[in-house]
C-alpha positions, 0 to 999 in steps of 0.5 A, a space after each residue: 742526661 740518662 744513659 740512654 741519652 748519652 747512648 745515642 749521643 756517642 753510638 751511632 745505629 751501627 755501633 750498637 749493632 756491633 756490640 750486640 755482634 760481640 754477644 753473639 759471637 762470645 755464644 757461638 765461641 763458647 758453645 764451640 768449646 763446650 761441643 769439644 768438651 761434650 765430645 770427650 764425654 764431660 759434664 759440661 756442654 755448649 749451653 753452659 759454655 755459651 752462657 759463660 762466654 756470653 755473660 762475660 761479653 756482656 759483663 765486659 761491655 757493661 763494665 766499658 760503657 755502662 757508666 756513662 751517665 755518672 759523668 761527663 762524655 768527652 771526645 766520644 768517650 764515656 766517663 765515669 765519676 771522678 775516681 770511678 774504676 769500671 774494670 771492677 766489674 770485669 775483674 770480679 768475673 775472673 773471682 765469680 768463675 772460680 766458684 763455678 770451676 771449683 764445683 767441676 773438680 773431683 778428687 778420687 783416691 790419687 786421681 784429680 778429674 775436671 781440671 781440664 773442664 774447669 781450666 776451659 771454663 775460665 778460658 771461655 770466660 776470659 774469651 768472652 770478656 776479650 771479646 766484649 772489650 772488641 779486642 777481636 784479633 786477640 779472640 781470634 788469637 786465642 781461639 787459634 791457640 786454643 785449637 793448636 794446644 788441642 791438636 798438640 796434646 790431645 790429637 798427638 797424645 803429647 804429655 798423657 802418661 799412662 793411666 792405671 784403672 781397676 775395672 770390675 764386672 759383675 756378669 750374669 748369662 752369657 759370659 762368653 759374650 762378655 768376654 767377646 764384648 770385653 775384649 772389643 771394648 779393650 781395643 775401643 779404650 786403646 788399653 796397652 796392657 792388662 794385669 791382674 785379671 782374675 774371675 770370682 764366681 758368686 753364689 747367686 750363679 754370677 761371675 765378677 770379672 776383675 782386671 787392671 787396665 793401662 791406658 793413656 786416657 783415663 777410663 771412668 765412670 761415664 766410659 764404664 757406664 756405656 760400656 754396661 749398658 750396651 752389654 746387656 748381661 753386666 749387673 754392676 761394674 765400677 772403675 777405680 783409678 790407681 797411682 801410677 
């Protein structure tokens, strides 16, 4: 008896559709987490998260039901060969995601970036495994807990310290317009204090503005690059995190 016969003997059409529903829901949950990440200008967006969660659900379904043709079917349960451990496939998914997460973590000086994104990918995988196992309540509980943690730590800013960043902008052209744009941008970044502000006049008729800002959220390469594109008079810019 091959696997298709085992499936037909033990699963109705509705049950097979329910397995497909698990993968669809995994895609939706993964995409939702990815949308939250991309809204904070992170590199891993909804497509990658959706694939990760969907793949995890498929891994778990395969791990639970993919070995029915290796042994007997008793009481509606698919049994593998004696001594087989189908859960090994699911456990290896945790090891596999670790390699993907490792590529998301970067260290610059004393600052480490990407840890939250990596942890989010890990959580996405575990939610997919839970959903693939048919544990709908546990998956829903996990999503609700994620939303609660997001509200507590992101929205209420609990647990966030003050980050110090040394910014440098080389400006050519209307420096008054740059100063006005910078002042407005500092308000958008919710800068608490500005220190070590100085201006260096260059021989090529440009000016380099250096300052250290102190914020609750890290102002990194993406934020500085976006400001540079909005303000056309900036020729180069950099952001260097400083130890607190």
